[in-house]
C-alpha positions as CSV (number, residue, x, y, z in Angstrom):
1,M,3.8,-3.2,49.7
2,S,3.3,-0.6,52.4
3,Q,-0.1,0.0,54.1
4,S,-0.4,3.5,52.6
5,T,0.2,2.1,49.1
6,Q,-2.5,-0.6,49.7
7,D,-4.9,2.1,51.0
8,Q,-4.2,4.3,48.0
9,R,-5.0,1.4,45.6
10,K,-8.2,0.6,47.4
11,Y,-9.2,4.3,47.1
12,Q,-8.4,4.2,43.4
13,I,-10.6,1.1,43.0
14,L,-13.4,2.5,45.0
15,D,-13.3,5.9,43.2
16,A,-13.5,4.0,39.9
17,A,-16.3,1.8,41.2
18,L,-18.3,5.0,42.2
19,E,-18.0,6.4,38.6
20,V,-18.9,3.0,37.1
21,I,-22.0,2.4,39.2
22,V,-23.4,5.9,38.6
23,R,-22.8,5.6,34.9
24,K,-23.9,2.0,34.3
25,G,-25.9,0.9,37.4
26,Y,-25.3,-2.3,39.2
27,E,-26.5,-4.8,36.7
28,G,-25.0,-3.0,33.8
29,S,-21.5,-2.8,35.3
30,S,-18.8,-5.4,35.6
31,M,-15.4,-5.9,37.2
32,S,-13.9,-5.2,33.8
33,D,-15.5,-1.8,33.8
34,I,-13.9,-1.1,37.3
35,V,-10.6,-2.5,36.1
36,K,-10.6,-0.2,33.0
37,K,-11.7,2.9,35.0
38,S,-9.2,2.4,37.8
39,K,-6.3,1.9,35.4
40,L,-5.1,-1.0,37.5
41,S,-4.6,-4.6,36.4
42,K,-7.3,-7.2,36.8
43,G,-5.0,-9.0,39.2
44,A,-4.6,-5.9,41.4
45,I,-8.4,-5.5,41.7
46,Y,-9.0,-9.2,42.5
47,W,-6.2,-9.0,45.1
48,Y,-8.5,-6.7,47.1
49,Y,-12.0,-7.7,46.0
50,S,-13.3,-11.1,44.8
51,S,-16.4,-9.7,43.1
52,K,-18.2,-6.7,41.9
53,K,-20.6,-7.0,44.8
54,E,-17.7,-7.0,47.3
55,V,-16.4,-3.8,45.7
56,Y,-19.7,-2.0,45.9
57,L,-20.3,-3.2,49.5
58,A,-16.8,-1.8,50.3
59,L,-17.7,1.4,48.7
60,V,-20.5,1.9,51.3
61,N,-18.0,1.3,54.1
62,H,-15.6,3.7,52.4
63,W,-18.2,6.5,52.7
64,V,-18.9,5.7,56.3
65,H,-15.2,5.9,57.2
66,Q,-14.9,9.1,55.1
67,Y,-17.8,11.0,56.7
68,S,-18.0,9.6,60.2
69,P,-15.2,11.8,61.7
70,T,-16.8,15.0,60.4
71,L,-20.3,14.0,61.5
72,N,-19.1,12.9,64.9
73,L,-17.2,16.2,65.3
74,I,-20.5,18.0,64.7
75,I,-22.2,16.3,67.6
76,E,-19.2,16.3,69.9
77,D,-18.8,20.1,69.5
78,N,-20.0,21.9,72.6
79,Q,-22.5,24.0,70.7
80,P,-26.3,24.3,71.2
81,A,-28.3,21.6,69.5
82,S,-29.7,24.0,66.9
83,V,-26.1,24.9,65.8
84,Q,-25.3,21.2,65.6
85,L,-28.3,20.5,63.4
86,K,-27.5,23.5,61.2
87,G,-23.9,22.1,60.9
88,L,-25.3,18.7,59.9
89,F,-27.4,20.2,57.1
90,N,-24.5,22.4,56.0
91,F,-22.2,19.4,55.8
92,F,-24.6,17.7,53.3
93,I,-25.2,20.9,51.4
94,T,-21.4,21.3,50.9
95,Q,-21.1,17.6,50.0
96,Y,-23.8,18.0,47.4
97,E,-22.3,21.1,45.9
98,T,-18.8,19.6,45.9
99,D,-19.8,16.3,44.3
100,P,-23.4,15.1,43.8
101,T,-22.1,11.8,42.4
102,I,-22.3,10.2,45.8
103,F,-26.0,11.0,46.0
104,K,-26.6,9.5,42.6
105,A,-24.9,6.3,43.8
106,I,-26.9,6.2,47.0
107,A,-30.1,6.0,44.8
108,V,-28.6,2.9,43.1
109,F,-27.8,1.3,46.4
110,W,-31.3,2.0,47.7
111,S,-32.6,0.1,44.7
112,L,-30.2,-2.8,45.5
113,A,-31.2,-2.9,49.2
114,G,-34.7,-3.7,48.1
115,R,-33.5,-6.8,46.2
116,D,-30.3,-8.0,47.9
117,N,-30.1,-8.8,51.6
118,D,-26.4,-8.0,51.9
119,F,-27.0,-4.5,50.7
120,K,-30.1,-4.2,52.9
121,E,-28.1,-5.2,56.0
122,K,-25.4,-2.8,55.1
123,F,-27.7,0.1,54.6
124,D,-29.8,-0.7,57.7
125,K,-26.6,-0.4,59.7
126,V,-25.5,2.8,58.1
127,Y,-28.9,4.5,58.4
128,S,-29.4,3.2,62.0
129,E,-26.1,4.9,63.0
130,F,-27.0,8.1,61.1
131,F,-30.5,8.1,62.8
132,T,-28.9,7.6,66.2
133,L,-26.5,10.5,65.6
134,I,-29.4,12.9,64.7
135,E,-31.5,11.7,67.6
136,K,-28.6,12.5,70.0
137,I,-28.7,16.1,68.8
138,I,-32.5,16.3,69.3
139,I,-32.3,14.7,72.8
140,K,-29.6,17.2,73.7
141,G,-31.9,20.1,72.5
142,V,-34.9,18.7,74.5
143,E,-32.9,18.1,77.6
144,S,-31.4,21.6,77.5
145,K,-34.9,23.1,77.0
146,E,-33.7,24.6,73.7
147,F,-36.1,22.4,71.8
148,K,-39.8,21.7,72.5
149,N,-40.6,18.4,74.3
150,I,-41.2,16.3,71.2
151,D,-40.9,12.7,70.1
152,T,-37.2,12.5,69.3
153,K,-37.5,9.5,67.1
154,I,-40.1,11.1,64.8
155,A,-38.1,14.3,64.7
156,A,-34.8,12.4,63.9
157,L,-36.6,10.5,61.1
158,S,-38.0,13.7,59.6
159,I,-34.6,15.3,59.6
160,M,-33.0,12.2,58.0
161,V,-35.6,12.0,55.3
162,N,-35.1,15.7,54.5
163,I,-31.3,15.4,54.3
164,E,-31.7,12.3,52.0
165,S,-34.1,14.3,49.7
166,A,-31.0,15.8,48.1
167,I,-30.8,12.6,46.2
168,W,-33.9,13.5,44.3
169,F,-32.2,16.6,42.9
170,T,-29.7,14.3,41.2
171,L,-32.4,12.2,39.6
172,F,-35.2,14.5,38.5
173,E,-35.8,17.9,37.1
174,N,-35.5,20.4,40.0
175,Y,-38.1,22.9,38.6
176,G,-35.7,25.8,38.9
177,I,-35.0,25.2,42.6
178,S,-31.4,24.6,43.7
179,A,-30.7,21.8,46.1
180,T,-28.8,24.3,48.3
181,K,-31.7,26.7,48.5
182,Y,-34.1,23.8,49.2
183,M,-31.8,22.4,52.0
184,E,-31.4,25.9,53.6
185,T,-35.1,26.5,53.6
186,I,-35.9,23.0,55.0
187,T,-33.3,23.6,57.7
188,D,-35.0,26.9,58.7
189,F,-38.5,25.1,58.7
190,I,-37.2,22.3,60.9
191,L,-35.4,24.6,63.4
192,A,-38.5,26.8,63.6
193,G,-40.6,23.7,64.5
194,L,-38.1,22.5,67.1
195,I,-37.0,25.6,68.9
196,K,-39.1,26.8,71.8
């Protein structure tokens, strides 16, 4: 079997797992649910993943690999820090508008991270890398004198929390406020607070 066929099967399994975990949660789902949704045989699933937990941990890796190139491109782009931050927010707005399912799944994984050390370690690593990426943009803005001289860690954490707030729009009533409008307004507030 070629590498591209193997990759395609893994994506098929992970796409199925995403739908299953959002619909049934972690405890309520099983490997059989993933098998059924993927339309692959049980043997094919177990060839790649030995357990439900392994599938869901791989799903987190899948997102990281999927989003990292775009996020890295945003910070590698030779634009002012404010443009890079806006690009970061726009990326997540577009992602939310395209498919909020991922944000719903992240809420399930947050819950798991509070109870399972493997998920906690995985999410600690993912969020640490995301935090570092945001902080690099802030540091660039401070060093170029585009941004005020602020605590870059607190600023990065505030931005990360606001980006993650899109998750709440998938879980609760939004009181007539669109996630896009909310994110656009928060972006403006944050930039107004950072720019000299």
